[in-house]
N, C-alpha and C positions, 0 to 999 in steps of 0.2 A: 504493499500500499504506499501512498504517497508520503505519508509521514514517517514510515519505516524507512524509505529511500534517504529522506533528509537526515534521519539520524545516522544512516550508514556512512553517508557523504561527509558528515562531520567527524566521524570516528578517529580518521587518521590524524586530523588536526588536534583533536582532544588527546590523542596519544602523544603527539610531539610536545604539546604544552606540559603534559603530565611527566615525561620523562625528564624534564628540567628539574623537578622536584621530588622524582621518585625515590632518590636516596637520601633525602633530606630527613633528618630526625626532628620530632615535634619540638624539642627542647631548642633546637637550633632556628626554628622559623620565627622570623621578625616580620609582622604583618605591616601593611601599609596603614597609616592613620585612618581611622573611620570617620567619614564626612557625612554627617546627617542634617537633617532640617529640624532639628529639636527645638523645644520651646526656647524662644528668646536667645538663641545661640547666632552669633554674626560670623560672617565669613573670616574674620581674623581669628576667632577662636577655633574654627575648623581647620584653618591652615596650620595652626599650632600643633594640632593633633589631640584626640580625646585621651581618655584615661589610658595608661599603658597596660592595664589590665582589664581593658574592655573586652567582654566575651564576643561582641558582635564582630570584630575584625577577625576573629580566628574562625568564625563560622564561614567565611569566604574562602577558606583553604581547606582542601580535602582531607589532608593529612591531620591539621589540627582539628577539624570538625570531627573527624572519626575518633580521634583521641579523647574529645570531649564527652561524646556520646557513650564511649567505652568507660570512662570514668563515672559518668551518671548512672549507668546500668550496671556497674560491676563486671563489665564484659572481660576485663583482662583476666580476672580469677576464673571466670567461667571457661575461658579458653584454655587456660592452664590446667584446669581440672580436667576438661575433656580430652587433652592431649597426654595427660599422666595416668589415664585410667587403664586397668586391666581387662575391662569388659571387651568382648569381641566386637568388631566393627559391624554394625546393622548392614544387611544386604539391600539391595535395590529393589528387589522383588521381581517376579516374573522371569527369573534367570537371566536378567541383564547384568551387564558388567557396569562398573562405575563410571560415569561419563568422564571425560577429559577435562582437565582444569580450563576455565574460561579466561586464564591470564590475570593480570593484575586487577584487583578488585577496585581500586581507587578510580579507574577509569569511568565506572558506572556509579560512582557515589556523587549525589547531587549536593550543591553548595548554594549559597547566595552568590550572585553574580557581581561581585565586587563592592564597594563601599556604597555605591549608590543605587543599588537594587531596590526598586520600589515595594518587593515583597518583604522586605526586612522591616520589622516594626519601627525602627529608628527613623526610617523614611516615609512612614505613613502620613497622611494630611493630619494637621493639628486637629481639625475637627473630629476625625476617627479617634485620636488619642484621648481627646477631652471626653468623648462619649464613654470610652472604655474606662477612664479614670472615674466618671460618674458611676458606672456600674459597680466597680469594685468599693467605691467609697460608700454607697448605700447599703451594700451587702454587709460591709463591715459595721456601719453604723447601727444596723438592725441588731447585730449580736452585741455591740459594746452598750448600747441602751439597755438591754435586758440584762447586762451584768450587774447593774446598779439599781434598777427600778425597784427590785424584790425587796431591797433593804428596808424601804418604808412599811413593807407589810408585815415585818417582824412581829410587832406588838398584836396585830389582829391573829396572826398565825398561833402566837401563844394561848390567846383567849379561846380560839375555835378548837384547837386540838389539845389543849391542856399539856403543853410542852413547856421546858425551861427556856431561858433566854439563848442558851448555847445552842440548843437544838433549832431554834428559829433562825439563828444566825447561820446555821448550815445551808439556808436557802440561798444565800449570797456566796457563801465558801465553796459549796459543791459545784456551783456554776463555774467559779473561777478555777477549781481544780480540774473541771472538764476542759476549761481553756488550757490548762497545763498539758494535759494528756492527749487531746485532740490533735494539736500540731504535730507530735510526733509521727502521726500517721498521714496527716494531709499534705505537709510539706514534702516529703519524699515521693509520694504519690503524684504530686503535681509536676514534679520533675520527670516522671515516667510518662504520665497520660495527659498532661496539659493542665493549665490553669483553671480554665471555666469548666472543664471536665470534672474537676474535683469540686469547685465551689458550688456549683448550681445544685446538684443533688444533695450536698450536704447541708445547705441553706434551706432547702426544702423540708428535709428531715428536723432541722432546727425549729422550724415553724411548727410542725406537727407536734413535737415534744412541748412546746410552749403552751399550745392549745390543750394538750393532755395536763399539763400541769394546772392549767387554769380550772379544769374540770375535776381535778383530783379529789377523792373522797376520804383519804387518810394522808397523815403525815409522810409515811413511807413512800406513797405514790408521788407525792409532790417532791420529795428530795431527790428521789431517782430520776424524775423527769427533769428537774433543774440540773442534775449532773449531765445528762445526755444532751440537754439543750446547749451547755456550755461546750460539750465535747463536739457537736456537729457545728455549732456557731464559730467554733475557734478556726474553721477552714478559710474563711475571708481574712481573719486577723493575720494570719501568717502568708497566706497565698497572694493577698492583694499587694504587700510590697515587692514580692517576687515579680508579680506582673508588671508593676511600675517600673522595675529593673529591666524588664524585657522591652518596655515601651521607650525609655529615656536612657540616653548615655550620661557619662558622668557629669557633663557640664550643666545638665537641666534635671537630673534626677533629684538632686536635693530639694529643689522647689516642689517637684511632684510629691515627694515623701513628706515634705513639710504640710502641705494640704492634707495628706492622709493621716499624719500623726493628729492634726486638730480635729479630725473626725473621730480618730480613735480615743482621745481624751475628752472630746466633747460630749460623747455617749454617757461616761460616768458622771459627767457634771450635770447633764440634763435629765438623765434617769431619775435621780432623787426627787427633782422637781416635780416632774410629771407624777412620780410614785406617790409623792406627799399630798398633792391635791386630789389624785384619785382615791387613795385610802381615805381621805377626809369627806369625800362626797358620798353621802348615804345612798345614792341611787347606783353607785358603780361598787365600791368596795374593793378589798384587797385582790380578789380574783381577777379583776379588770387590769391589773398590773401585767398579768401574763398574757391576757387577751391582747392588750395593746402590743405587748412584744411579738406575738404571733402575727398580728395583722401588720406590723411594720415589716416583718420578714417576708411576707407574701406579697405586699406592695413593691418591695426591693426586687423581689423575683420577677414580678410582672414587668418591672422596667428593664431588668437586666436580660432576660431570656431572648428577647427579639434584638437586642443590640449588641450581645456579646460577640466577641471574635477572638479566636485563640492567638495568644501572644508568646508562647513559649517557642523559642527559635528552632530546637529540634523538631517538634511537632509540625511547625510550617514547613520545614524540608521533608517530613513525611508525606504531607498533602502534594507538595510539588512533585515528589517521586512518583506518587500514584497517579497523578496527572499524565506524567510523561509516560509511564508504562501503558496507559490506556491509548495513548494518542500514537505511540510508537510501535506498540506491540512488542517491545524489548523487555522482557521480564527481568533481565539483569540489572536494570536501573533501580536503585535504592537509595534511602537515605540512611545515614549512619546510625540513626536511632532504631532502625529495623532489624539491625543484624542479629539482635537476641530477643527471644520470647522468653520471659521470666516465669518460672513457676511461682506458687504463692510462697513456698518456702524460701525461694532465693529472694522475693521481695521482701519478706519479713527480715531475713538475716543479712541481705546486702543493701537493702535501702532504708526500710523503716528504722533499723538499728542505728543507721548513720548519724541522726542528730544527737543521740545520747553518746555516741563514740566522739564525735566531734567536740561536744560540749565539755567532756571530761579529759580530753586529750590535747585540746588546743587551748594554751595559756591565754591567747588573746580573746577568744571566744568566751572562755569561762570568766575570767575576771572582769571583763567588761559587762558581761550578763549579770554576774554578782552584785555590782554597783547598780545596774540597771533595775534588777530585781527588788533591791531594797527601795528604791524610789517608787517603783510600781507598787509594792506592798504598802507604802505610806498613802499612796492615793486611795486605797481601799480603806485603810484605817480611818482617812478623813471622814468617810461615810458614817463613822461612829461619832468621831470628834466634834464635827460641825453641829450636829443635832444637839450634843451634850452641852455645848456652850450657848448657842442661841436659843434651845428650848429649854435646857435644864438651868442655865444661869440667868438668861435674858427673859425667860418666860413667855417666848414666842409660841405660837399655835403651830401644829403640824401643817406642812405646807409652807407657811411663812418662814419657819426655821430652816427649811432648804434653799431659800432664795439666795443666801450668801454664796452657794455654788456658782451663782453668776459672776461674782468677782474672780473666783477661780477660773472660770471659763475665759474672762476678760484677760486674765494673766497668760492663759495659754495661748490666746491670739496675739498678745505682746511677743510671748516667746517665738511663734511663728515668724513674725516681723524680724527679730533679731537673727533667726536662723537664715532667713532669706537674704538679710543684708550680708552675712558672712559668707553666703553662697557667692555673692560678687567677688570677694576676696579669694575665694577657692579657684573660681574660674581664671581670676587674674594670675594666680600662681601656676595654674595649668598652662596658659599661654606663655607665660615667661619661661617655665621649665620644660615646654614641650610634651608634657605629661602631667597626670595627677597624682598626688601622694595621698592615699587614705587619711594619713595623720593630719592633713590640712583640713579635715571635717571637724577637729576636736575643739577649736577655740571657743565656740559656743558653749560647750560643755563645761568649760572652765568657769565661765561667768554664771552658767545656771546653776552649778553646785554651790557658789557662794550665795545666790539669791535664795536659793531653797533653804540653806541653812538659817539665813536672816529670818525669813518668813516664818519658820518654825519656832524659833525663839520669841518672836514677835507675838505670833498667835497664842502660844502657850502662857504668856505673862500678861498680854493685855485682855484675854478672853476670860481670865480667873477673877475679875474685879468689875462685875456688872454695875455696882452702885458707884464706882468712881471714874470708870472709863466708858465712854460711849460706844455703841455697837459698831459705828462705823470704822473705828481703829482696828479691832480684830478682823473686821470684813476687808479692809485694805491689805492686811497681811496675806489673805488667801491669794490675792492677786500676785504676790511675789512667790508664794509656793507653787501657784500654776505655772508662772512664768520658768520658775527653776525647774519643774517637771518637764516641761517640753523642750527646754534648751538642753537639758541632760539626755532625755529620751531619743529625741530625733537624731543628734549626732552619732548616738550609739547605733541606731538602725542603719544610717548612711555608712558608718564605718565598718559595721559588719558585712553589708552588702558589697562595699568596695573592695574589702579583704578576700571575700569568698564568693565572688560573683558567680562562678560556675556552680556552686553549691549553696546560693544564697537561700533558697527555700528550706534546705536542711539546716543551715546556721540559724536562721530564723526561728526555726522550729525549736531547737535547742534553747535559744534565747527565751521564746515565748513560754517553753515549759518551766523554767527556773522561775521566771518573773510571776507567772501566773501561780506557781506553788507559793511563793511569798505573798501574793495578792489574796490568795485563799487563806492563808494562815493568819495574817495580821488581824482580820475582824473577829477572829475566834478569841483573842485575848485583849482587844483594844479597850472594851469596856471596863472589865477588871483594872487594867493598867491606869486608866484615867481615872477612875473611883479610888483606887488604893494610893495613887502617888499625888492625886489631884492634878488639875489641869496644867497648872504652871510647871511643876516638876517633871511631869510626863513630857510636855513639850520641850523642856530643857534637855531631858534624856535623848530625845529623837534629834534634836538640833545638835547636840554634841556628837552623834553618831554621824550626821550628815556633814559636820565640819571635820571629822576625821577622815571622811572618804573625798574631801574637796581634791587632794593632791593626786587622785587617781587619773584623772585625764592628762595631768601635766606628765606623768610617768609613761603614759601610752604616747604621748606626743613626742617624747624623746627617745623611747626605747622600742615603739612598736615596729618600726622597720626591721630591726634585727630579729625580732620574733616572728615577723612574717616570713622572712628568708627560710626559717627552719620548718615551715608548716608544709605538709603534703596536701593540703586542701585549698591554698591560695591560688589564684589564676596565674601567678608568676611562673609555676611550674609547667606550664604549656606554652610559654611564649617561645 
């Protein structure tokens, strides 16, 4: 057929081009700078070159692209196992001999057609990128709102089911524990099967468990459904940042993740406000906290399903290879990601185990995550501390006592502005050096650590004296806490993505596991701590811990480069 002839006529030229790099080792491959049309990047920046660790540039080279997919699927170890087995070779069947070798497989391996290939997500129209950002953001928002909205239902749950305060608090903690365990599954699966292939079904099941929790007849059902809501709702929390890394290169990725981080933290800020007024309304009641969570999830799905488009680079090449096979009739054409079909056992042992392996064997990931986890835990601890101050000390009613969360939300938005400002400095350094250094992401984190500690001391001491200090004073302190939270969290995420770009979803899964573990544990002892130590001393204790952690980003800023060179998961090992 005509298309087949065209393929055959091009094969010799393809062979010639391939022969030039046939003997090249992946470690020796130095790709051309990737030039995209990313958000707000000018031609001068593109000429200077993108991040030296930018995965997109490797995906335009057959050797490097194949190496990337083998690392993602664990193919190297699978080949080693297959070649070292004592099992007899399977027969072809029908008495046939083994077919002759087809030659070098790289000739038939599809890649992106250079740095300006329109099929590459970095080169998609800005409108398409913004639509996809909207999709992942609303999916993440539905899950993040659900994490905090149930905290305001605790008092009613205690009365209705005759349980203690700690059991009622489990409604929030188990949801966040689901956030901890879910990403270990969803992150690696998204690297194998694509971002939206994982997010859409998981978010649907999340909505189903939210409705099941709303109709639960006993406390066991409610707590189990809350856990599984968090487990499945965690999918967009870890996959969405990886999807943004697919869409944007180093120069504009920070801005995209800044918007995502505001959504991620905005949910826990808005959730208690919605929850407080919902519980207060006699026509609704505490069950509507979960009904609203499920409805937000369904609305997010209705918006996302018609608009979604796969962003994971290896999966885009799989679609390209399938299209070429159909149109040329040449069954040898393939994408590197198709070379191996993994069994369930291999997926569990080689891929799902990867986030935990990375978390506890990669010093960069472990220590930056530990700092991030403490900060995230304090976010959920504030779900208890803020009502204790404004409801317990100032005598505000339910619903009104949650309004100071808006101050923290304003602080988060200020933190976004600070991080975007430093993105300009990051891009300037990238232009000056011809490449980007992940450690250049960390200066906002240095500022955020100081602001966060100041906010904790301020809140603890001013919120303890309602008869002497006006309520606006501790309310303003929450803006400092929110700004510090965002200024710490966002550079952490950007730094992890830049360091582990190829394994971004797995690295973020490990990060989400540990930080959500802290987020689930902190509310379980927060009330006891603030009651026993009083608000001023509990705030002082937390502020002192935050102060001790202030040097962490400085250490990574000066020592991170040497640690990255020793890592087997960073992108630099396939340059």
